[in-house]
N, C-alpha and C positions, 0 to 999 in steps of 0.2 A: 689317451692312456688310461687304463682301468684304474679306478680308485683303489688305494691300498689302506691297510689298517692304520689308524691313528694311535693305537695303544702303544705305550712305552714298552720297550723290551725289558725283560727281567734283569735286575741288577746281578752281575756275576756273583756266584756264591762266595768267591774268594774275597769279595768286598763286604760280605755279611757274616764273617766268621764269628764275630763277637755276638751278634744276634742269635746265631745258630747255637752257640754254646750256652747262651742264657735262656733259650727257648723253654726248657723244662721248668723254669721257675717263674713263668709268666702265666697269669690267668688260670684257666681251668686245668692246664698242665700241672701247675704247682699244687693245686688242690688235689688232683688225682695222685700226684707224687706222694703227698703226705698221707692220704687215705690208704694207698697201697702199702706204704711203709708201716703204718699202724697195723694193717692186716697181717703183716709178717709175724707180729707177736703171737698170732694164733697158732703158729707152727709148733708151739710148746704144749698145746692142748693134748692131753694123753689120748692115744687111740686114733684120733682123726686129724692130728696136727699136720701130718704129711699131706693129707688130702686137701686141707685148707690152704696149705702152701702152694700146691699145684694150681688150685683155683685162682689164687692171687696172681701167680705168674701168667696164667692164661688171660686174665683180665688185663694185665700189663701189656701183653703182646697185642691183644685186641685193640687197646687204646693206641699203641704205637702204630698199628696199621692204619688207624683212623687219622693219626697225625700225618703219615706218609701220603695218604690219599688226599687229605685236605690241602696239604702243601702243594702237591702236584696240581691241584685245581686252582692254585693261586690264592688260597686263603692262608694268610700268614699268622693269624691269631689261632691259638690252640683250640681245637674242637671242644664243644661243651659236652658232647656225649659220644657214645660208640654205636649208635643205633644204625648207622649206615653200613657198617662193616659186618659181613656175614661171619658168624662165629666159626664156620667151617674153615675159613682161611687160616686160622691159627692152627687147626689140626693139620691142614695141608702143609704149613710151615714145618711142623714137627715131623710129618712124614718125609718132607724134603730133607731135613737134617738126618733122619734115620737112614734114608737111602744113600746119602752122601757118606755116612759112616760106614755103611756096608761096602760101598765102592772102594773106599780107602783101605778097609780091612782086606778085601779081595785082592786089591793091587799089591798090598804088602805080602799077602800069603803066596801069591803066584809070581810076583816080580821082585820080592825082596824089599828091604828098607828104602833103597834109593827110589825105586818105582813108587812105593807107597808115599814117600815124602813129596815126590813130584805130583802125584795125584792130589794130595792134600793141598799143595800150593796152588794148583789150577783151580780146585774147588773154592778155596778161600778167595782167590782173585775174582772168580765169576759170581760169588755169592751175592754181592750187592745188586748185580743185574737180575739174579734169580728172585730176590726179595722184591725188587721194584716191579718185576713182571707179575709176580704172584699178587701183590697188593693192588695193582691196577686192574687186572682182568680175572683174578681168582683161579686161574687155570694151573693146576699142578703140572699138567703135561707140558705147557709152554715154559713153565719155570724150570723143569728138568731138562728141557732141550738145550744143549750147549749153544746151538745156533742163536737162541734168543739173547743170551748174555753176550756172546761174541758180536751179535748185531748191534747191541747197545754200545759196546766198546768201540766198534767201527764208526758208528754215527756220532758219538760224543767226542771221541778222540782223547787227547791228553787230560782233559778235565776229569774223565773217569778215573785215571790213575791218581790224580790229586785227591779225589773223593775217597778212593780206596786207602790212600795214605792217611787221610784224616780219620777215617773209620778205625784204622789200626791204632792211631794215637788215642782215640776215645776209649777203645777197649783196653789198651795198655794202661791208660790212666786209671780205669776202674780196677784192673788187676793189681796195679801198684798200691792203690788205696786199700784194697782188701788185705794185701800183705802187711801194710803199715798198721792197719787197725787190729789185725790178729796179733801183731807183735806188741803193740803198746797200749791197747785199750781192753777193758773188761769185756767178757763175752756178752753180757747183757746189754751193753751199750754199743760195742763194736759191730755185733750182728745187724741190728736195725740200721746203723749208719752205713754199713756196707750195702744193705739193700737199697737205701736211699740213693747212694752213689750209683748203684747198678741201674736203678730206674732212670736216673738222670742220663746216664750213658745211652740207655736204650732209646729214650725219647729224642735225645739230640741226634743220634745216628739215623733214626727213621725220618726225622725232620730234614736232615741233610740229604738223604736219598730222595725224598719227595721234592726237595728244591732242585735237585739235578734234573728230575723229570720235567719240572716246571720250566727251568731255564732252557732246556733243550727239547721242548715239546714239539717243535716243528720237525727237527731231525728225527725224533722218535715216532712221529705220526700220531701224537697224542693231542687231543683237543681239550685244554683246561676248561673247567666250568666257568671260570671268570671270563674267559674269552668268548665262550658261547653266548654269554649274556651281553657282552659289551661290544662285540665286533659290529661295525656298521653294516647295515643290511645290503649295501651296495658292494661290500667286499667280495671279491671273486678271486679265490686262490688260483684256480685254473686259468682265469683270464690273465693274471699276472705271469703265470708260467708260460702261456702261449706267447705273450708279448716278448718275454725274454728269449724264447726259442726262435721266434720269427726275426728278432733283431740279429741273432747270431747267423741265421740263414741269409739275411740280407747282406751281412758283412762277409759272407763266403765261408763261415765256420760251420759247415754242415755236421761235421763229426762232433763238435762241441754241443750243437743243438740236439743231436741224437742222444748224447750222453746225459744231457740235462733232462730230457723227456724220459729216457730209460730209467733214470734214477727214481723219478716220481712214480712212474707206472709200476715199478716193482714193489714199492712200499705202501701204496694206497690206491684207492679207486679214483679214477679221473674221468672226465667227460668224454663223450665221443669225439669232440673237436680236438682234444689233445691226442687221442688215438689216431685221428685222421692225419694230423701233421706228422706224427711219428711214422705212420704207415707210408706216407708219401716219401719221407726221407729214406726209409728202408728200401722202398721200391726203386728209387733212383740210384742208391749206392749203399747196399747193405748185404749182410751175410744171408745166403739163401735159407739156411736153417732157421735163423732168427726171424726172417721175414715170414716164413711159414708158421712158426709158433705164434708170432704176434697176430697174424691173420686169424688164427683160431680164437685168440682172446678178443680181438676186435669184433669178429662176427658174433661171438657169444654176447658181447655187450650190446651190439646193435639189435639183436633179436630180443634181448630183455627190454630195450628201450622202444621196441615196436617199430624200428626203422628197417623194415624188410627190403625196401627198394635199394637202399644203400648197401645192405648186406649182400644182395644179389650181385652188385657190381664188384664188391670186394672178393666174393667167392669165385667169380668168373676170373678175376686176375690171379687169384691163388691157384686155381686149377690150371690156368695157362702156364704158370711158372712151375708148377709141380703137379703132373697128372695124377699122382697118388694122394693128393690132398684130401683130407676128410675134416669136417667141422668137429668142434669139441663135443657137441651134444647131438645124439642121434635124432631126437625129435626136431631139432632145428634143421637138419639136413632134409628130413621128410617134408617139413613145412615149406622150406625154400624150393624144393623140387616141384611141389604143387604150385607154388607161386610163380616159378619160372615157366611151367607149362601153361598156366593161365595167361601169362604175359607174352606168350609166343616165343619164349626163349627155349625152344625144344632141345637144342644141343646141351644147354646147361642143365636142363631137367634130366636128360639121359646121363650126363656125367655125374650128377649128384646121386641118382639112383644106383649107378654102378659103384660109386664110392661107398654107399651103404652096403652093397653086396660084398665088396672087398673087406669091409670092416667087420661085418657080422653075417657071413654066408649061411649060418645055421639058425639065424633069428626066425621066429615063427612068421614074421612079416616079409621075409626074404622072397618067397614066391610071388607075393603081390608086387614087390619092387621090380622083380624081373618082368612080370607081365606088363606093368606100366611102361617100363623102359622099352620092351619089345614092341609094343603097340606104337610108341613114338618113332622107333627106328623104321618100322614098316610104313606108317602113314605119312611121315614127314620127310624121310630120307630114302625110302626104298631099299634099305639095307637088310634084306631078308636073311642072309647068312648069319649076321650078328644076332638078329632077333631070334632065329631058330636055336642058336647055341644057348642063349639065355633061357629060352623056354624049356629046352630039353633038360638043362641042368636044374632048373627050378622044379620041373615035373618029377625028377628023380628024388627030390628031397621033400616034396610037398606031402603033408599028412592030412590036409583039409580036403574032403571029398568035393565040396562045392568049388573050391579054388582050383582043384585038379581038373575039373570039367572045363573051367574057363581057360586054363592053360592049354588043354587039348584042343579046344575050339579055336584058340588063336594060332596053334601050331598047324592045324589041318590044312588051311589054304596055302601055306608056304610050300614052295617047290622043294623037293628033296635036294640035299646038298650035292653038288657036282663032284664026281670022283676024279 
């Protein structure tokens, strides 16, 4: 049995609610909280106060992103600095918020208040997933893609709803505190205290989102920094996956084994051994379209891994199952055709060259593919009629004078087609 990780699983976030709420008043987070609150006093400076206020909040969001990322990596102590976070991620968050505002306004403009409120509700629901995605990889495109957030919801399940509810409670608490301070406290004291509470809510919310990523890092396909440093060197995630799938196969649960492998293959890169088992299961009992699509993936991986011999076997099976099969990469098909020719697998070489011609008949290399296929058809199989058809078609499209001469020379000894 392959060795497994000895690291303890993260404590569920619902058992750490007190620590999450107190996180902003610990260590460097508390110091940052105080400094940022003091900086908000600069907003009263004539002329540039508004600019200093914007800079203060940008710094707050940058530190909040560092909290999220540090927590996602398994570091429960507040970060000492914000050097690891690209400042552009904050601007991308602002862009994200502006885009969402435009979406809601457009929805209200063209669909009315009901449609606008529905769009707002969906955006608010997906926003935690968007922020987590943006903090982890910094990609605005991924954050804007609803599939990213829905994917997080699907993989995490009901805990995402619980986190969404907690975030709502945090923000509602901040808003309530603001109303109370505006009503009962002097402006000079209430304003800074409101900013203090707002920074607390911001840091606690981002710590909570980071902990959700940390707790469900396997489901989300994220590798925390703490695990990268501590996992035993003998740990083999794919080995464990293979063992589970093979056990299911031995117990006669082939569909469950396929589903287990399919789920991993779709969300992360796996080894050729995992693809091989999945390929065998699809070959024995699988949907033809799914088998064809997986064959393309598998062949692409085998070529990257320099396993061309195995790739030839897989592509032979794929073409036998679907004569119209074409590999994912054109250069892989060319290389495999040459490899098949050299290995004496002439029919496979011809099939691959023909697949290239079907896929890209006007490619500048198409006449050369046709010439190579025609020579194999004549020399190895004596199929002159098929060879002539390929050569004539290639000659009609060839723009290279030297290659045209070779095509004509190959066509000349072939007997005219019988009428």
